[in-house]
Steps between C-alpha positions, in 0.01 A plus 500: 500500500495131399540223749833311530534127418470300820678169564599305809817329614541264799728634770538278805184320411294817477349642177650843445371756252717644224386800292647562156441786255677677216780410262872555482773415748376348826479709822381358826324693778486396871225689679534733790319517835149362467568317170312550181137395525439654162695606188614860529583784249871477581510146359317615184761767448777237517304268273503765222857407427577181700357153580394559859492191725363543851524184719313524833710468812387235757206629708453802275184525287527217248761323715258298710615386844849417386655728763393262777766253388785760515651482848794738475670759278690242297176322416360825357803575297524143356125501420536832314796358304290198403201719411715712261614185319145349483364828364752500212702793630842343510756757391238768444476856638338513845301769679423477869294739703511540877475145640550356150812726469668331796444160340611616155824625655560169674458305181734736304760461782493125538423392144655776278434303182122524572480880455621711208415851628323587824259777599406539864217725619559603865601144604489369858787298639716754684463654841662799673402564863586873456268524196250207510237431244136539589324179604195455272380206712462720806260746343123537535328382181383855419858631520653244253392667167672830581805320627552297188394750227532871458149485364319269735218428253753308291536241790121490554445443127753210500327332791135570405308169431427458128146439386406141570778438755427268785405736781651269767811374317618835364583667837654173624734497199606858561571435867700187402727716282588721797556191716728343239723816476517515879617137514778574251616832646460451872646667702490864376575414138865423578603196297875564531494565122789738549735203532400374155459823302874498404423184300252689278678562171193564281467866401244627750256790483376622840172688483362696799181691532565858601227470768586146622389479862617143547862475383723796576675638194835436671449135433535563123854615555565197728386264224700689236822492708475130580411368153804381310361563152422844347204670666290815463249670730193666351255696717137498377321830570151473650528136586490314827641161606319306227612748232367270224147562624540879531699573187479200271611675182809654654612182674440288187694752283800489740503121504464455126783745441721318756433158357517593130 
């Protein structure tokens, strides 16, 4: 597995990492809960057929402390829109997982020209008191891996410090990613996205892990009903909330077929 090309763009005065790998039509990926401290097999599967571009969200690994400048929901959405443009993803296909899925949906709703086709992996953004999502910020640290992945080792592997990593800075960066997501999604992950989903006209694939313990599967139907453009729901067997970690091949195949 070769390393991606790494570059940086300046977003709100902060140097922000952008990964790039592969060839073919561009496809962007906005990371899920916890961000992407390392390149993962899911991205390699996409890069076999597409040019994969992964800009880091503010506060996520590679995104520095840019989240500290974002005071409200609108700030987050505008920053994400700018980041997509700076990363060279204007008019490309866009994948968003979990936290990144909520932001990808916002961009597709408010700037329809920015997104050709959309794939959302168990996105945040909606809230139903009768069937609420789990709160990953309210869990003990040892409970988080099993909450986010059907195979907890996949989360632990994502977050394990690589050889040579700064032993002090690494855990701070991982905690910062959780803080950044909380700032965007507080309270309870309800961003009132339901009001804007009818503006989404991009064909949208909704992917849900069969064993998702965070976002109830009923939310997939809520998204599909609200989105104006054509949509399809795909359940990924053996996968949890971050399905791209548990079943990278299956999730990548579904996205590549949808965006072909």
